[in-house]
C-alpha positions as CSV (number, residue, x, y, z in Angstrom):
1,M,90.9,116.7,75.0
2,A,92.4,113.2,75.7
3,D,93.6,111.0,72.9
4,S,91.2,108.1,72.4
5,S,94.0,105.6,71.6
6,P,95.1,103.3,74.4
7,P,98.3,104.4,76.1
8,E,101.5,102.6,75.3
9,R,102.5,99.9,77.8
10,F,106.0,99.6,79.1
11,A,107.1,96.1,80.2
12,L,109.8,95.0,82.5
13,P,110.7,91.3,83.1
14,M,111.1,90.2,86.7
15,R,111.9,86.9,88.4
16,V,110.6,86.0,91.8
17,A,113.6,85.8,94.2
18,P,113.8,83.6,97.3
19,A,113.7,86.8,99.5
20,D,110.4,87.8,97.9
21,I,108.6,84.7,99.5
22,D,106.6,85.0,102.7
23,E,105.5,82.4,105.3
24,Q,102.6,81.3,103.1
25,G,105.0,80.3,100.3
26,H,104.1,83.1,97.9
27,V,105.3,86.6,97.1
28,N,104.8,89.0,100.1
29,N,102.4,91.9,99.4
30,I,105.1,94.5,100.1
31,V,107.1,93.0,97.2
32,Y,104.3,93.8,94.8
33,V,104.5,97.5,96.0
34,R,108.2,97.4,95.3
35,W,107.6,96.0,91.8
36,V,105.0,98.6,91.0
37,Q,107.5,101.3,91.9
38,D,110.4,99.5,90.1
39,V,108.5,99.4,86.8
40,A,107.3,103.0,87.1
41,V,110.9,104.2,87.7
42,A,112.2,102.1,84.8
43,H,109.5,103.7,82.6
44,W,110.5,107.2,83.8
45,R,114.2,106.6,83.1
46,T,113.5,105.1,79.7
47,L,111.4,108.1,78.4
48,T,113.2,111.0,80.0
49,T,116.4,112.9,79.5
50,P,119.0,113.5,82.2
51,A,117.8,117.1,82.4
52,Q,114.2,116.1,82.9
53,R,115.2,113.6,85.6
54,A,117.2,116.3,87.4
55,A,114.3,118.7,87.3
56,V,111.6,116.5,88.8
57,V,111.4,113.8,91.5
58,W,108.2,111.8,92.1
59,V,106.6,110.5,95.3
60,V,103.6,108.2,95.7
61,A,100.4,109.7,97.1
62,R,98.3,106.6,96.9
63,H,98.6,102.9,95.9
64,E,95.7,100.6,95.2
65,I,96.5,97.0,94.6
66,D,94.2,94.1,93.7
67,Y,95.8,90.7,94.3
68,R,94.3,88.1,91.9
69,R,96.7,85.1,92.0
70,P,99.9,84.3,94.0
71,A,103.3,84.5,92.5
72,R,105.5,81.6,93.4
73,P,109.2,81.0,93.9
74,D,111.3,81.2,90.7
75,E,108.5,82.3,88.5
76,D,109.2,84.6,85.6
77,L,106.9,87.6,85.6
78,R,106.2,90.6,83.3
79,L,105.4,93.9,84.9
80,E,103.5,96.2,82.6
81,T,102.7,99.9,83.3
82,W,101.0,102.7,81.4
83,V,100.0,106.2,82.2
84,G,96.5,107.4,83.0
85,M,94.8,110.7,83.7
86,A,96.5,113.7,85.4
87,S,95.2,116.5,87.5
88,K,97.2,119.6,88.3
89,R,99.1,117.8,91.0
90,T,98.7,114.1,90.6
91,F,99.5,111.7,87.8
92,E,97.8,108.3,87.6
93,R,99.7,105.2,86.6
94,H,98.4,101.6,86.1
95,T,100.4,98.5,86.5
96,E,99.7,94.8,85.9
97,I,101.9,92.0,87.2
98,L,101.5,89.0,84.9
99,R,102.9,85.4,84.9
100,A,105.3,85.4,81.9
101,A,104.6,81.8,80.9
102,D,100.9,82.2,80.3
103,G,100.0,85.9,80.8
104,T,97.9,85.2,83.9
105,L,97.1,88.4,85.8
106,L,98.5,88.1,89.3
107,A,97.9,91.6,90.5
108,K,96.9,95.0,89.2
109,A,97.6,98.4,90.7
110,R,96.6,102.1,90.3
111,T,99.1,104.6,91.7
112,L,98.9,108.3,92.1
113,W,102.3,110.0,91.7
114,V,103.1,113.7,92.6
115,P,105.9,115.6,91.0
116,L,108.2,117.5,93.3
117,D,111.0,120.0,92.9
118,P,114.1,118.1,94.0
119,A,115.6,121.1,95.7
120,T,112.6,122.2,97.7
121,L,110.5,119.0,97.8
122,R,107.5,121.0,97.0
123,V,104.9,120.1,94.5
124,V,105.8,121.4,91.0
125,E,103.9,121.7,87.8
126,V,105.6,119.8,85.0
127,D,106.1,121.2,81.6
128,T,103.9,120.4,78.7
129,E,106.3,117.7,77.3
130,L,106.4,115.7,80.5
131,R,102.7,116.1,81.0
132,A,102.2,114.6,77.5
133,L,104.6,111.7,78.1
134,F,103.1,110.8,81.5
135,S,99.4,111.3,81.1
136,I,96.6,110.7,78.7
137,G,94.8,113.9,79.6
138,E,93.3,115.9,82.4
139,A,91.2,114.3,85.1
């Protein structure tokens, strides 16, 4: 049974760089995808040991992103991520991209990640400890 308390959020500061801006003068959509991955990887590296990181690699099976407001040049942002439900082969992760100055939600994402064996690149079941760290229960 899943824990009823909300999952802990992990935050990563980010500043919009000139290279992130598209022809419309705001952050390009592909940059949001990169940020969703960057905060997930930072969270993974923060919570895991070198041995755990050597035993599992992750790939994205699905991204869903809702764009709410544009991010502009030189804005400071806060990327927040937290884990969701897991099935046998997929792990859900949520991300919000917020304007740091006022907390305005700029985009939110739901991503499904799949754990792989780094040697074979085949789907692998993670151990109980990793499952507890990166999910709030079974889907």
